TIBAVO-234175 format. One record per residue (C-alpha): residue number from 1; residue in three letters; y, x, z. Coordinates in pm, 1 decimal. Last residue first. Example, Ala and Ser with C-alpha at 12.3 -4.5 7.8 and 13.67 -1.06 7.14 Angstrom:
<sites>
+------+-------+----------+----------+----------+
: loke : lolum :        Y :        X :        Z :
+------+-------+----------+----------+----------+
:    2 :   SER :   -106.0 :   1367.0 :    714.0 :
:    1 :   ALA :   -450.0 :   1230.0 :    780.0 :
+------+-------+----------+----------+----------+
</sites>
This chain:
<sites>
+------+-------+----------+----------+----------+
: loke : lolum :        Y :        X :        Z :
+------+-------+----------+----------+----------+
:  226 :   VAL :   -100.1 :   -153.4 :    839.8 :
:  225 :   GLN :   -309.7 :   -482.5 :    835.3 :
:  224 :   LEU :   -597.2 :   -346.1 :    615.5 :
:  223 :   LEU :   -569.3 :   -633.6 :    366.6 :
:  222 :   ASP :   -209.3 :   -693.1 :    427.3 :
:  221 :   ARG :    -85.5 :   -336.9 :    370.7 :
:  220 :   LEU :   -357.5 :   -309.4 :     90.9 :
:  219 :   ASP :   -131.1 :   -538.9 :    -94.0 :
:  218 :   THR :     60.6 :   -235.1 :   -216.2 :
:  217 :   THR :   -217.1 :   -162.3 :   -469.1 :
:  216 :   HIS :   -136.3 :   -490.3 :   -641.7 :
:  215 :   GLU :   -311.1 :   -827.1 :   -709.1 :
:  214 :   ILE :   -594.9 :   -784.7 :   -464.6 :
:  213 :   ILE :   -973.0 :   -800.9 :   -526.8 :
:  212 :   ALA :  -1228.3 :   -767.8 :   -232.1 :
:  211 :   ASN :  -1581.0 :   -646.7 :   -209.0 :
:  210 :   ALA :  -1600.9 :   -562.9 :   -566.0 :
:  209 :   GLY :  -1925.0 :   -658.3 :   -729.1 :
:  208 :   THR :  -1927.2 :   -559.8 :  -1081.6 :
:  207 :   GLN :  -1886.1 :   -942.0 :  -1164.3 :
:  206 :   GLU :  -1582.5 :   -958.4 :   -954.3 :
:  205 :   LEU :  -1417.1 :   -671.0 :  -1118.2 :
:  204 :   GLU :  -1510.1 :   -812.9 :  -1461.6 :
:  203 :   ALA :  -1363.8 :  -1163.0 :  -1385.9 :
:  202 :   ARG :  -1050.6 :  -1017.4 :  -1210.4 :
:  201 :   GLU :   -930.6 :   -808.9 :  -1505.0 :
:  200 :   GLY :   -915.6 :   -424.5 :  -1524.1 :
:  199 :   PHE :   -643.8 :   -199.8 :  -1677.1 :
:  198 :   GLY :   -392.1 :   -174.9 :  -1380.4 :
:  197 :   CYS :   -197.9 :   -400.5 :  -1153.7 :
:  196 :   LEU :   -509.7 :   -607.1 :  -1083.3 :
:  195 :   VAL :   -659.8 :   -400.9 :   -798.8 :
:  194 :   GLY :  -1023.4 :   -393.6 :   -704.0 :
:  193 :   VAL :  -1127.3 :   -309.7 :   -361.3 :
:  192 :   THR :  -1468.2 :   -130.1 :   -286.2 :
:  191 :   GLN :  -1674.5 :    -62.4 :     17.6 :
:  190 :   ALA :  -1872.2 :    267.2 :      0.4 :
:  189 :   GLY :  -2236.4 :    311.1 :    -51.9 :
:  188 :   ALA :  -2202.9 :    581.8 :   -318.4 :
:  187 :   ARG :  -2330.1 :    340.3 :   -593.4 :
:  186 :   LYS :  -2083.3 :     92.3 :   -465.2 :
:  185 :   GLY :  -1774.7 :    332.0 :   -494.1 :
:  184 :   ALA :  -1868.1 :    454.5 :   -836.7 :
:  183 :   LEU :  -1941.5 :    114.1 :   -967.4 :
:  182 :   ILE :  -1597.0 :    -13.3 :   -849.7 :
:  181 :   ASP :  -1416.6 :    264.0 :   -991.2 :
:  180 :   VAL :  -1586.2 :    230.2 :  -1321.5 :
:  179 :   THR :  -1529.2 :   -145.2 :  -1324.7 :
:  178 :   THR :  -1153.0 :    -65.4 :  -1330.5 :
:  177 :   ASP :   -859.1 :    -98.0 :  -1105.4 :
:  176 :   GLY :   -935.3 :    120.2 :   -811.8 :
:  175 :   VAL :   -965.6 :    141.2 :   -424.9 :
:  174 :   MET :  -1272.1 :    323.1 :   -271.7 :
:  173 :   LEU :  -1297.6 :    227.8 :     98.6 :
:  172 :   CYS :  -1491.9 :    475.5 :    308.8 :
:  171 :   ASN :  -1699.2 :    386.6 :    619.2 :
:  170 :   GLU :  -2028.9 :    375.2 :    424.2 :
:  169 :   VAL :  -1927.1 :    727.8 :    293.0 :
:  168 :   PRO :  -1951.5 :    857.3 :    644.0 :
:  167 :   VAL :  -1612.9 :   1046.0 :    713.6 :
:  166 :   GLY :  -1569.3 :   1421.2 :    710.1 :
:  165 :   LEU :  -1273.9 :   1401.9 :    474.6 :
:  164 :   THR :  -1455.5 :   1663.5 :    254.8 :
:  163 :   ARG :  -1795.7 :   1481.2 :    280.3 :
:  162 :   ALA :  -1628.6 :   1152.9 :    187.5 :
:  161 :   ALA :  -1451.2 :   1301.8 :   -102.4 :
:  160 :   TRP :  -1781.8 :   1449.6 :   -233.7 :
:  159 :   LEU :  -1971.7 :   1133.3 :   -196.2 :
:  158 :   VAL :  -1696.0 :    943.3 :   -399.7 :
:  157 :   PRO :  -1695.9 :   1225.4 :   -673.5 :
:  156 :   ASP :  -2077.5 :   1209.1 :   -703.8 :
:  155 :   PRO :  -2114.5 :    824.5 :   -725.4 :
:  154 :   TYR :  -2153.0 :    825.9 :  -1092.4 :
:  153 :   PRO :  -1897.3 :    571.1 :  -1261.8 :
:  152 :   LYS :  -1706.7 :    813.7 :  -1223.7 :
:  151 :   THR :  -1757.9 :   1181.3 :  -1264.9 :
:  150 :   HIS :  -2060.2 :   1396.8 :  -1256.6 :
:  149 :   PRO :  -2153.2 :   1741.7 :  -1103.1 :
:  148 :   ALA :  -1853.5 :   1705.8 :   -874.8 :
:  147 :   THR :  -1498.0 :   1853.5 :   -887.9 :
:  146 :   GLN :  -1441.4 :   1887.9 :  -1265.7 :
:  145 :   ALA :  -1320.8 :   1526.8 :  -1335.3 :
:  144 :   SER :  -1106.3 :   1537.6 :  -1032.4 :
:  143 :   ALA :  -1171.3 :   1489.4 :   -667.4 :
:  142 :   VAL :   -860.3 :   1529.4 :   -455.9 :
:  141 :   ALA :   -875.2 :   1570.2 :    -79.6 :
:  140 :   GLN :   -658.6 :   1566.1 :    229.2 :
:  139 :   PHE :   -394.8 :   1344.4 :     58.1 :
:  138 :   HIS :    -70.2 :   1239.0 :    185.5 :
:  137 :   PRO :     90.5 :   1583.6 :    166.9 :
:  136 :   SER :     19.5 :   1590.3 :   -207.5 :
:  135 :   LEU :    239.4 :   1277.3 :   -268.8 :
:  134 :   ASN :    552.3 :   1460.2 :   -376.4 :
:  133 :   PHE :    615.1 :   1239.1 :   -667.4 :
:  132 :   GLN :    582.6 :   1512.2 :   -945.5 :
:  131 :   GLU :    347.6 :   1716.3 :   -719.7 :
:  130 :   LEU :     94.1 :   1440.3 :   -696.7 :
:  129 :   PHE :    106.2 :   1376.2 :  -1084.0 :
:  128 :   THR :     83.7 :   1744.7 :  -1170.0 :
:  127 :   GLN :   -204.9 :   1777.3 :   -932.9 :
:  126 :   ALA :   -401.3 :   1496.4 :  -1102.7 :
:  125 :   GLU :   -309.9 :   1643.2 :  -1447.4 :
:  124 :   ARG :   -435.2 :   1998.9 :  -1349.8 :
:  123 :   ALA :   -750.2 :   1866.2 :  -1194.6 :
:  122 :   VAL :   -868.1 :   1684.0 :  -1492.3 :
:  121 :   ARG :   -855.0 :   1314.0 :  -1486.4 :
:  120 :   ALA :  -1161.7 :   1104.8 :  -1388.4 :
:  119 :   THR :   -998.1 :   1039.7 :  -1049.8 :
:  118 :   VAL :  -1080.5 :   1018.3 :   -692.2 :
:  117 :   VAL :   -782.6 :   1071.5 :   -472.9 :
:  116 :   ALA :   -811.4 :   1107.6 :    -95.6 :
:  115 :   LEU :   -670.5 :    957.2 :    217.9 :
:  114 :   PRO :   -746.0 :   1005.0 :    604.3 :
:  113 :   TYR :   -668.0 :    681.2 :    770.0 :
:  112 :   ARG :   -435.9 :    545.5 :   1026.4 :
:  111 :   GLN :    -94.1 :    737.9 :    988.2 :
:  110 :   ARG :   -187.6 :    800.9 :    623.1 :
:  109 :   LEU :   -195.3 :    426.6 :    546.2 :
:  108 :   ARG :    180.3 :    398.5 :    648.3 :
:  107 :   PRO :    269.8 :    714.9 :    454.7 :
:  106 :   LEU :     89.4 :    595.6 :    148.6 :
:  105 :   LEU :    247.4 :    245.9 :    134.9 :
:  104 :   GLU :    607.8 :    340.3 :     85.7 :
:  103 :   ASP :    556.4 :    589.5 :   -208.8 :
:  102 :   VAL :    306.0 :    330.6 :   -344.2 :
:  101 :   GLY :    578.2 :     58.7 :   -378.2 :
:  100 :   ALA :    584.6 :     50.5 :   -745.4 :
:   99 :   MET :    316.6 :    230.2 :   -933.7 :
:   98 :   LEU :    443.6 :    574.4 :  -1021.3 :
:   97 :   VAL :    511.4 :    656.8 :  -1370.8 :
:   96 :   PHE :    349.7 :    961.4 :  -1529.6 :
:   95 :   GLU :    401.0 :   1112.4 :  -1884.6 :
:   94 :   ALA :    691.9 :   1325.6 :  -1791.0 :
:   93 :   SER :    479.3 :   1556.3 :  -1573.3 :
:   92 :   THR :    217.4 :   1613.0 :  -1839.9 :
:   91 :   THR :    326.6 :   1953.3 :  -1949.2 :
:   90 :   LEU :    235.9 :   2160.4 :  -2258.2 :
:   89 :   ARG :    281.9 :   2545.3 :  -2246.0 :
:   88 :   ARG :     93.3 :   2576.5 :  -2559.5 :
:   87 :   HIS :   -130.0 :   2834.8 :  -2418.4 :
:   86 :   ALA :   -150.3 :   2658.4 :  -2078.0 :
:   85 :   SER :   -230.0 :   2312.3 :  -2238.8 :
:   84 :   VAL :   -490.2 :   2450.9 :  -2464.9 :
:   83 :   TRP :   -669.2 :   2632.9 :  -2189.9 :
:   82 :   ASP :   -665.9 :   2329.3 :  -1950.7 :
:   81 :   GLY :   -807.6 :   2101.0 :  -2242.4 :
:   80 :   LEU :  -1076.4 :   2374.6 :  -2300.7 :
:   79 :   HIS :  -1164.8 :   2371.9 :  -1920.1 :
:   78 :   ALA :  -1192.5 :   1993.6 :  -1924.4 :
:   77 :   LEU :  -1416.3 :   2003.4 :  -2242.8 :
:   76 :   PRO :  -1637.2 :   2276.4 :  -2080.5 :
:   75 :   GLY :  -1687.1 :   2068.3 :  -1764.3 :
:   74 :   ASP :  -1752.4 :   1740.6 :  -1943.1 :
:   73 :   LEU :  -2012.4 :   1867.1 :  -2166.2 :
:   72 :   GLY :  -2315.6 :   1802.6 :  -1961.7 :
:   71 :   LEU :  -2460.3 :   1538.9 :  -2199.4 :
:   70 :   ARG :  -2415.7 :   1253.2 :  -1935.3 :
:   69 :   ASP :  -2070.8 :   1377.5 :  -1857.7 :
:   68 :   PRO :  -1976.5 :   1384.7 :  -2228.3 :
:   67 :   VAL :  -2091.3 :   1020.2 :  -2257.0 :
:   66 :   GLY :  -1906.8 :    894.4 :  -1955.9 :
:   65 :   MET :  -1581.7 :    864.8 :  -2163.2 :
:   64 :   LEU :  -1748.5 :    624.4 :  -2391.9 :
:   63 :   LEU :  -1832.9 :    399.3 :  -2118.3 :
:   62 :   ASN :  -1466.6 :    389.3 :  -1995.1 :
:   61 :   ILE :  -1360.1 :    320.1 :  -2344.8 :
:   60 :   PRO :  -1597.6 :     37.4 :  -2379.0 :
:   59 :   THR :  -1451.4 :   -126.0 :  -2050.4 :
:   58 :   GLU :  -1084.3 :    -74.9 :  -2118.7 :
:   57 :   SER :  -1081.7 :   -195.4 :  -2493.5 :
:   56 :   VAL :  -1038.7 :   -572.1 :  -2428.6 :
:   55 :   MET :   -769.5 :   -506.3 :  -2159.6 :
:   54 :   LEU :   -580.5 :   -259.0 :  -2376.1 :
:   53 :   SER :   -600.5 :   -480.0 :  -2675.8 :
:   52 :   TRP :   -462.0 :   -784.1 :  -2478.4 :
:   51 :   ARG :   -167.0 :   -563.0 :  -2331.6 :
:   50 :   LEU :    -88.5 :   -436.1 :  -2683.9 :
:   49 :   PHE :    -89.8 :   -792.1 :  -2836.9 :
:   48 :   GLN :    127.1 :   -923.4 :  -2553.2 :
:   47 :   THR :    378.0 :   -647.4 :  -2595.2 :
:   46 :   PRO :    408.4 :   -652.6 :  -2968.3 :
:   45 :   ASP :    770.7 :   -812.6 :  -2971.9 :
:   44 :   HIS :    926.8 :   -926.0 :  -3292.3 :
:   43 :   LYS :    972.6 :  -1279.5 :  -3151.9 :
:   42 :   PRO :    612.3 :  -1341.0 :  -3227.3 :
:   41 :   PHE :    455.1 :  -1027.7 :  -3396.3 :
:   40 :   MET :    436.2 :   -913.5 :  -3744.2 :
:   39 :   PHE :    803.3 :   -815.9 :  -3774.2 :
:   38 :   ASN :    752.6 :   -564.1 :  -3503.1 :
:   37 :   LEU :    555.7 :   -348.7 :  -3741.4 :
:   36 :   TRP :    818.2 :    -74.9 :  -3760.0 :
:   35 :   ARG :    841.5 :    -58.8 :  -3397.6 :
:   34 :   MET :    471.4 :     33.3 :  -3361.6 :
:   33 :   PHE :    532.1 :    388.3 :  -3194.7 :
:   32 :   GLU :    790.6 :    246.2 :  -2956.0 :
:   31 :   GLY :    555.5 :    -32.6 :  -2854.0 :
:   30 :   ALA :    276.6 :    228.8 :  -2810.6 :
:   29 :   ARG :    491.9 :    411.2 :  -2565.8 :
:   28 :   ARG :    579.6 :    100.2 :  -2371.7 :
:   27 :   ILE :    231.9 :    -25.8 :  -2372.4 :
:   26 :   PHE :     93.3 :    304.6 :  -2248.3 :
:   25 :   GLN :    347.1 :    317.9 :  -1970.0 :
:   24 :   ASP :    264.6 :    -42.6 :  -1869.4 :
:   23 :   ASP :    -93.3 :     64.3 :  -1844.4 :
:   22 :   THR :    -38.5 :    384.6 :  -1660.3 :
:   21 :   ASP :    142.8 :    275.5 :  -1359.8 :
:   20 :   ALA :      8.5 :    556.8 :  -1147.0 :
:   19 :   LEU :   -142.1 :    498.3 :   -802.0 :
:   18 :   THR :   -381.7 :    231.7 :   -909.1 :
:   17 :   GLY :   -363.3 :    191.1 :  -1288.3 :
:   16 :   ASP :   -450.0 :    568.1 :  -1338.4 :
:   15 :   LEU :   -517.2 :    742.9 :  -1002.8 :
:   14 :   ASP :   -830.4 :    606.6 :   -822.1 :
:   13 :   PHE :   -776.5 :    595.3 :   -439.3 :
:   12 :   LEU :  -1002.6 :    684.5 :   -157.7 :
:   11 :   VAL :   -935.0 :    530.7 :    176.2 :
:   10 :   ALA :  -1080.1 :    644.4 :    506.3 :
:    9 :   GLN :  -1222.0 :    491.9 :    826.1 :
:    8 :   VAL :  -1281.5 :    129.1 :    707.3 :
:    7 :   ARG :  -1573.2 :    -46.5 :    884.4 :
:    6 :   THR :  -1335.0 :   -297.6 :   1065.9 :
:    5 :   PRO :  -1188.1 :   -400.7 :    746.8 :
:    4 :   ASP :  -1503.8 :   -575.3 :    637.1 :
:    3 :   PHE :  -1490.0 :   -700.0 :    271.9 :
:    2 :   ALA :  -1745.2 :   -976.7 :    187.1 :
:    1 :   MET :  -2064.1 :   -882.3 :     21.2 :
+------+-------+----------+----------+----------+
</sites>
């Protein structure tokens, strides 16, 4: 079904690969870790191999992440992660990189639409990201892995975000970079937009049924004419 901008009354954002530049960050950190193997790659640069590996593994990894959810273990695991982080005084703030241009996009969108984050990260990490870049004022709702009975690709967090924003889910737009984001949005009844600046590839986003696909999150300016 073609994308209909006239239906959009609220915008929901995935975090990794959509608001946060997670894939390039992963490649940089993995490249640093693998420096001693650089001699094995053309021009002693493993970047292309790491990017290919990330793209190939994205879909099965997302499926595996859903296993604890189906078994009812996602909540206990998330709370365990929070406990370990608190007792070891760990922080995730240094791990995040903001997707280029998002800090300019969000104020423009916020003038027209209520905004929400729908992420499979735990609440602590989502909040850390928003606070690091002072993005919290832009979002009226944040659905984390612990918010709804099930996380993406189930529709639960999308439905929760729509209810919290007070917008019919069919008038919401779910924006994300993976098939998991598209599936969650479609199953909830929202329109979906896939972005190619993260983990997903055009072919799989098209096959999953995204209503539109854009190169970068900031291309929403043209798609929604804001």
